[in-house]
C-alpha positions as CSV (number, residue, x, y, z in Angstrom):
1,M,-21.1,-25.7,-65.6
2,P,-21.8,-29.5,-64.9
3,P,-24.3,-30.3,-62.0
4,E,-23.0,-30.8,-58.7
5,P,-23.6,-34.3,-57.2
6,G,-27.3,-35.1,-56.4
7,E,-28.4,-31.8,-58.0
8,R,-30.7,-32.8,-60.8
9,V,-31.0,-30.6,-64.1
10,A,-34.5,-30.1,-65.6
11,T,-34.7,-31.4,-68.8
12,P,-36.0,-29.4,-71.9
13,A,-39.3,-31.2,-71.9
14,E,-39.8,-30.5,-68.1
15,L,-38.9,-26.7,-68.9
16,T,-41.6,-26.3,-71.1
17,E,-44.2,-27.7,-68.4
18,L,-42.9,-25.2,-66.2
19,E,-43.0,-22.3,-68.8
20,D,-46.4,-23.8,-69.3
21,R,-47.6,-23.6,-65.6
22,L,-46.0,-19.8,-65.3
23,E,-47.6,-18.9,-68.5
24,A,-51.1,-20.2,-67.0
25,W,-50.7,-18.2,-63.6
26,L,-50.0,-15.2,-65.5
27,D,-52.9,-15.6,-67.5
28,R,-54.8,-15.9,-64.2
29,Q,-53.2,-12.9,-62.5
30,R,-53.8,-10.8,-65.5
31,A,-57.5,-11.5,-65.0
32,E,-57.5,-11.0,-61.1
33,N,-54.7,-8.9,-60.2
34,P,-56.0,-5.6,-60.2
35,L,-52.2,-4.6,-59.5
36,L,-51.2,-6.0,-62.6
37,L,-50.2,-3.4,-65.0
38,E,-48.5,-5.7,-67.7
39,A,-47.0,-9.0,-68.1
40,E,-44.8,-10.0,-70.8
41,R,-42.7,-12.3,-72.0
42,G,-38.7,-11.4,-72.7
43,E,-36.9,-11.7,-75.5
44,P,-37.6,-14.6,-77.7
45,G,-35.2,-17.8,-76.6
46,V,-35.2,-16.8,-72.9
47,R,-37.3,-18.1,-70.4
48,R,-37.7,-14.4,-68.6
49,W,-41.0,-12.5,-67.9
50,R,-41.5,-9.2,-66.8
51,L,-44.4,-7.8,-64.5
52,R,-45.1,-4.4,-63.9
53,L,-47.3,-3.9,-60.4
54,E,-48.6,-0.7,-59.6
55,G,-47.6,0.7,-56.1
56,E,-48.4,3.1,-53.7
57,E,-45.2,4.2,-52.2
58,K,-43.1,3.1,-55.2
59,D,-45.3,4.4,-58.7
60,V,-44.4,1.1,-60.1
61,T,-42.4,-2.1,-59.4
62,T,-41.1,-4.1,-62.1
63,V,-40.7,-7.6,-61.4
64,W,-38.3,-10.0,-63.6
65,L,-38.8,-13.7,-63.4
66,T,-35.8,-16.0,-65.0
67,L,-36.4,-19.8,-65.4
68,D,-33.5,-21.9,-65.8
69,Q,-32.4,-25.3,-65.7
70,R,-31.6,-25.5,-61.8
71,T,-33.4,-22.2,-60.5
72,I,-35.9,-19.5,-60.7
73,S,-34.5,-16.3,-60.0
74,Y,-36.1,-13.2,-59.6
75,E,-35.6,-9.3,-59.3
76,T,-36.8,-5.9,-58.7
77,Y,-35.0,-2.4,-59.2
78,L,-35.7,-0.3,-56.0
79,M,-33.9,2.8,-56.7
80,P,-30.5,4.2,-57.8
81,A,-27.4,4.4,-55.9
82,P,-27.5,7.0,-52.7
83,D,-26.9,10.5,-53.1
84,E,-25.8,11.4,-49.7
85,D,-25.5,9.7,-46.1
86,H,-24.0,6.1,-47.9
87,A,-23.2,4.4,-44.7
88,R,-26.5,5.1,-43.3
89,F,-28.3,4.4,-46.2
90,Y,-26.7,1.0,-46.7
91,E,-27.0,0.0,-43.0
92,H,-30.6,0.5,-43.4
93,L,-31.1,-1.8,-46.3
94,L,-28.8,-4.7,-44.9
95,R,-30.6,-4.4,-41.2
96,R,-33.9,-4.8,-43.3
97,N,-32.5,-7.9,-45.0
98,R,-32.4,-9.9,-41.5
99,H,-36.6,-9.6,-42.0
100,F,-36.9,-10.7,-45.3
101,N,-37.7,-14.5,-46.6
102,G,-36.3,-15.4,-49.8
103,V,-34.8,-12.2,-51.4
104,A,-32.2,-9.6,-50.1
105,F,-31.0,-6.5,-51.3
106,C,-27.9,-6.2,-53.6
107,I,-25.9,-3.6,-55.7
108,G,-26.5,-4.4,-59.1
109,D,-25.9,-2.7,-62.4
110,E,-24.5,1.1,-62.5
111,D,-24.7,0.6,-58.4
112,G,-28.5,0.5,-58.4
113,V,-30.5,-1.0,-55.5
114,Y,-32.4,-4.4,-56.0
115,L,-34.2,-6.9,-54.1
116,R,-33.1,-10.2,-55.7
117,G,-33.8,-14.0,-54.7
118,Q,-33.8,-17.6,-56.2
119,A,-35.5,-20.5,-55.4
120,P,-34.9,-24.2,-56.9
121,V,-37.0,-24.8,-60.1
122,W,-38.6,-27.8,-58.6
123,T,-40.8,-25.1,-56.3
124,V,-42.5,-23.5,-59.3
125,D,-46.4,-23.4,-58.5
126,D,-49.0,-21.1,-58.3
127,E,-48.3,-20.7,-54.4
128,E,-44.5,-20.0,-54.8
129,L,-45.1,-17.7,-57.5
130,D,-47.7,-15.6,-55.4
131,R,-45.0,-15.8,-52.4
132,I,-42.1,-14.3,-54.6
133,V,-44.2,-11.7,-56.7
134,G,-45.9,-10.9,-53.7
135,S,-42.8,-10.9,-51.5
136,L,-40.8,-8.6,-53.8
137,Y,-43.7,-6.1,-54.1
138,A,-44.4,-6.0,-50.5
139,Y,-40.9,-5.2,-49.4
140,A,-40.2,-2.9,-52.3
141,E,-43.3,-0.7,-50.8
142,Q,-41.9,-1.4,-47.5
143,C,-38.9,-0.1,-48.2
144,F,-38.8,2.5,-50.9
145,R,-39.9,5.5,-48.9
146,P,-37.8,5.4,-45.9
147,A,-34.8,4.6,-48.0
148,L,-35.5,7.4,-50.3
149,R,-35.8,9.8,-47.3
150,I,-32.2,8.5,-46.2
151,G,-30.3,8.4,-49.3
152,F,-31.9,11.4,-51.0
153,A,-32.9,13.4,-48.1
154,S,-31.8,16.7,-49.7
155,R,-34.3,16.2,-52.7
156,V,-37.2,14.7,-51.0
157,S,-39.4,16.4,-48.6
158,S,-41.1,14.3,-46.1
């Protein structure tokens, strides 16, 4: 799909520079972030990375970062579709969306619940990567237990 008027597409050289910047950030995270359990590159030929972070409310939060010509996309899986009280469950998540910065709940594969967002590729720097991963992690931690209590109440005790 051709770019919209005024929308610039990153060149292969610029994307390589952004990849290197992301890899350098990941190297620092591996050395400094005690919550980072694992960070690895995705399948060959795709600019995609998987980060696994240790949580408190949710045992592990897995964050996917995908770099393309115009955007960096990011997402994490929160939980499967609810077993019960669907309306209240989705209302709860939609109300939470109002307070998020740069991400929103969405329904993904097999009706699973995800937190997802994207930003212009030109914003990729250490501070933006910290914000992206930190936001996904914090929002997943804040929302997991309350959503679990609503959508899986008969299987969850407090």
